[in-house]
N, CA, C and O of each residue as an XYZ file, in Angstrom:
296
protein
N       2.887     -1.158    -21.233
C       3.926     -1.406    -20.260
C       4.220     -2.902    -20.243
O       3.308     -3.727    -20.188
N       5.489     -3.233    -20.289
C       5.890     -4.635    -20.249
C       5.628     -5.200    -18.860
O       5.773     -4.500    -17.858
N       5.251     -6.438    -18.810
C       5.008     -7.098    -17.529
C       6.158     -8.042    -17.241
O       6.666     -8.725    -18.130
N       6.553     -8.065    -15.994
C       7.641     -8.930    -15.550
C       7.066    -10.048    -14.696
O       6.038     -9.874    -14.041
N       7.714    -11.163    -14.707
C       7.276    -12.292    -13.902
C       8.106    -12.368    -12.633
O       9.329    -12.232    -12.662
N       7.416    -12.588    -11.517
C       8.062    -12.794    -10.223
C       7.498    -14.089     -9.657
O       6.283    -14.284     -9.632
N       8.361    -14.952     -9.212
C       7.919    -16.212     -8.618
C       7.976    -16.098     -7.104
O       8.979    -15.655     -6.545
N       6.900    -16.498     -6.445
C       6.859    -16.488     -4.983
C       6.348    -17.838     -4.490
O       5.627    -18.545     -5.194
N       6.730    -18.168     -3.293
C       6.235    -19.386     -2.656
C       5.264    -18.965     -1.560
O       5.572    -18.092     -0.748
N       4.103    -19.585     -1.543
C       3.099    -19.307     -0.512
C       2.696    -20.638      0.118
O       2.857    -21.701     -0.482
N       2.172    -20.557      1.335
C       1.748    -21.791      1.993
C       0.445    -22.292      1.359
O      -0.209    -21.579      0.597
N       0.094    -23.516      1.690
C      -1.072    -24.164      1.079
C      -2.363    -23.391      1.317
O      -3.202    -23.287      0.422
N      -2.523    -22.849      2.518
C      -3.755    -22.135      2.837
C      -3.899    -20.877      1.986
O      -4.980    -20.598      1.468
N      -2.828    -20.127      1.842
C      -2.890    -18.909      1.036
C      -3.155    -19.243     -0.432
O      -3.921    -18.547     -1.099
N      -2.534    -20.291     -0.928
C      -2.766    -20.708     -2.315
C      -4.217    -21.141     -2.511
O      -4.829    -20.825     -3.531
N      -4.761    -21.858     -1.541
C      -6.155    -22.304     -1.617
C      -7.096    -21.105     -1.656
O      -8.051    -21.082     -2.432
N      -6.820    -20.111     -0.814
C      -7.675    -18.918     -0.759
C      -7.618    -18.133     -2.065
O      -8.647    -17.686     -2.571
N      -6.414    -17.966     -2.610
C      -6.278    -17.232     -3.873
C      -6.977    -17.994     -4.989
O      -7.668    -17.398     -5.815
N      -6.800    -19.301     -5.014
C      -7.446    -20.121     -6.045
C      -8.962    -20.027     -5.928
O      -9.649    -19.858     -6.936
N      -9.487    -20.133     -4.723
C     -10.934    -20.057     -4.504
C     -11.486    -18.711     -4.977
O     -12.497    -18.661     -5.679
N     -10.823    -17.632     -4.593
C     -11.266    -16.300     -5.009
C     -11.208    -16.164     -6.524
O     -12.119    -15.608     -7.137
N     -10.157    -16.663     -7.115
C      -9.986    -16.600     -8.557
C     -11.100    -17.356     -9.276
O     -11.682    -16.845    -10.233
N     -11.392    -18.555     -8.827
C     -12.445    -19.362     -9.445
C     -13.814    -18.736     -9.245
O     -14.655    -18.779    -10.143
N     -14.042    -18.164     -8.095
C     -15.353    -17.570     -7.790
C     -15.626    -16.315     -8.610
O     -16.774    -16.034     -8.955
N     -14.588    -15.570     -8.918
C     -14.770    -14.282     -9.594
C     -14.423    -14.299    -11.069
O     -14.773    -13.372    -11.799
N     -13.742    -15.340    -11.515
C     -13.328    -15.393    -12.910
C     -12.076    -14.565    -13.207
O     -11.696    -14.408    -14.367
N     -11.448    -14.046    -12.180
C     -10.184    -13.312    -12.336
C      -9.033    -14.285    -12.132
O      -9.205    -15.343    -11.526
N      -7.872    -13.928    -12.635
C      -6.725    -14.801    -12.469
C      -6.101    -14.631    -11.086
O      -6.285    -13.614    -10.418
N      -5.362    -15.653    -10.683
C      -4.615    -15.543     -9.429
C      -3.601    -14.414     -9.534
O      -3.371    -13.689     -8.566
N      -2.998    -14.264    -10.703
C      -2.031    -13.182    -10.908
C      -2.667    -11.821    -10.687
O      -2.025    -10.919    -10.148
N      -3.929    -11.656    -11.099
C      -4.626    -10.392    -10.887
C      -4.677    -10.068     -9.396
O      -4.344     -8.953     -8.993
N      -5.092    -11.035     -8.575
C      -5.235    -10.780     -7.144
C      -3.888    -10.601     -6.446
O      -3.769     -9.770     -5.545
N      -2.890    -11.355     -6.841
C      -1.565    -11.191     -6.239
C      -1.011     -9.807     -6.595
O      -0.429     -9.133     -5.745
N      -1.190     -9.384     -7.850
C      -0.731     -8.059     -8.269
C      -1.467     -6.969     -7.499
O      -0.844     -6.005     -7.055
N      -2.780     -7.104     -7.334
C      -3.563     -6.132     -6.563
C      -3.073     -6.062     -5.117
O      -2.957     -4.976     -4.548
N      -2.790     -7.213     -4.531
C      -2.329     -7.245     -3.141
C      -0.960     -6.586     -2.999
O      -0.728     -5.832     -2.055
N      -0.058     -6.866     -3.927
C       1.270     -6.252     -3.875
C       1.164     -4.745     -4.059
O       1.834     -3.985     -3.360
N       0.328     -4.311     -4.994
C       0.165     -2.877     -5.226
C      -0.392     -2.173     -3.985
O       0.081     -1.096     -3.623
N      -1.384     -2.767     -3.340
C      -1.962     -2.166     -2.124
C      -0.903     -2.106     -1.018
O      -0.795     -1.101     -0.314
N      -0.134     -3.169     -0.868
C       0.935     -3.200      0.133
C       1.952     -2.096     -0.127
O       2.330     -1.364      0.788
N       2.393     -1.977     -1.378
C       3.383     -0.954     -1.715
C       2.823      0.447     -1.512
O       3.517      1.317     -0.986
N       1.582      0.679     -1.919
C       0.965      1.999     -1.725
C       0.937      2.377     -0.243
O       1.288      3.497      0.127
N       0.518      1.436      0.595
C       0.464      1.698      2.040
C       1.848      2.000      2.606
O       2.012      2.946      3.376
N       2.826      1.212      2.233
C       4.168      1.398      2.781
C       4.841      2.658      2.220
O       5.560      3.346      2.944
N       4.616      2.959      0.958
C       5.160      4.202      0.402
C       4.543      5.407      1.094
O       5.250      6.364      1.410
N       3.231      5.375      1.336
C       2.570      6.468      2.061
C       3.131      6.608      3.472
O       3.371      7.719      3.944
N       3.339      5.469      4.143
C       3.881      5.490      5.501
C       5.249      6.173      5.517
O       5.492      7.058      6.338
N       6.135      5.770      4.620
C       7.483      6.328      4.628
C       7.502      7.776      4.165
O       8.346      8.550      4.618
N       6.597      8.163      3.275
C       6.481      9.567      2.884
C       6.087     10.403      4.099
O       6.675     11.455      4.350
N       5.096      9.935      4.850
C       4.665     10.650      6.058
C       5.766     10.654      7.113
O       6.008     11.680      7.748
N       6.431      9.523      7.306
C       7.515      9.437      8.285
C       8.631     10.407      7.929
O       9.140     11.111      8.802
N       9.019     10.454      6.658
C      10.076     11.369      6.229
C       9.662     12.821      6.411
O      10.480     13.658      6.794
N       8.385     13.130      6.137
C       7.895     14.504      6.303
C       7.926     14.902      7.783
O       8.304     16.026      8.114
N       7.536     13.996      8.661
C       7.571     14.283     10.105
C       9.008     14.453     10.576
O       9.306     15.371     11.341
N       9.899     13.577     10.127
C      11.307     13.690     10.506
C      11.886     15.022     10.035
O      12.610     15.688     10.775
N      11.564     15.405      8.802
C      12.051     16.675      8.260
C      11.509     17.848      9.065
O      12.242     18.794      9.354
N      10.222     17.793      9.432
C       9.632     18.862     10.228
C      10.305     18.956     11.601
O      10.625     20.049     12.069
N      10.514     17.819     12.232
C      11.130     17.810     13.570
C      12.552     18.370     13.549
O      13.013     18.926     14.546
N      13.245     18.227     12.428
C      14.609     18.731     12.318
C      14.647     20.205     11.910
O      15.709     20.827     11.934
N      13.501     20.763     11.538
C      13.450     22.161     11.118
C      13.201     23.061     12.327
O      12.946     22.591     13.436
N      13.282     24.357     12.078
C      12.976     25.334     13.132
C      11.526     25.802     13.043
O      11.128     26.735     13.741
N      10.732     25.152     12.182
C       9.331     25.544     12.012
C       8.533     25.206     13.261
O       8.838     24.245     13.967
N       7.507     26.009     13.524
C       6.631     25.705     14.649
C       5.343     25.067     14.120
O       4.917     25.314     12.992
N       4.755     24.258     14.958
C       3.528     23.560     14.576
C       2.335     24.497     14.666
O       2.361     25.479     15.408
N       1.307     24.193     13.920
C       0.045     24.930     13.966
C      -0.955     24.053     14.707
O      -1.079     22.864     14.413
N      -1.657     24.628     15.656
C      -2.675     23.870     16.387
C      -3.775     23.441     15.424
O      -4.151     24.190     14.523
N      -4.270     22.266     15.616
C      -5.289     21.724     14.722
C      -6.502     22.629     14.622
O      -7.076     22.776     13.543
N      -6.903     23.243     15.738
C      -8.077     24.115     15.734
C      -7.814     25.410     14.942
O      -8.756     26.122     14.595
N      -6.553     25.710     14.659
C      -6.221     26.926     13.880
C      -6.100     26.642     12.373
O      -5.905     27.567     11.584
N      -6.213     25.402     11.985
C      -6.131     25.053     10.552
C      -7.417     25.487      9.869
O      -8.515     25.228     10.362
N      -7.270     26.147      8.736
C      -8.451     26.565      7.971
C      -8.641     25.548      6.842
O      -7.884     25.511      5.872
N      -9.665     24.739      7.004
C      -9.952     23.686      6.053
C     -10.795     24.213      4.905
O     -11.695     25.023      5.130
N     -10.528     23.772      3.673
C     -11.372     24.207      2.550
C     -12.786     23.654      2.714
O     -12.979     22.556      3.234
N     -13.759     24.422      2.267
C     -15.144     23.939      2.413
C     -15.645     23.274      1.184
O     -16.788     22.816      1.152
């Protein structure tokens, strides 16, 4: 997969923290910034998927199932 470059500006404290972590672990700053962006996107994509599912359910005529009636796999 081709990698694309994105330039961002961060404050001095954030740059210092990323640099310190990078030096301490031997990983690149790009590695940690990419990991942070991926975690952020995963969280927000999950949030909007759940929000859309709830909105869709609320607009439907379906009835909810009580939590105590859910049969969970063992």
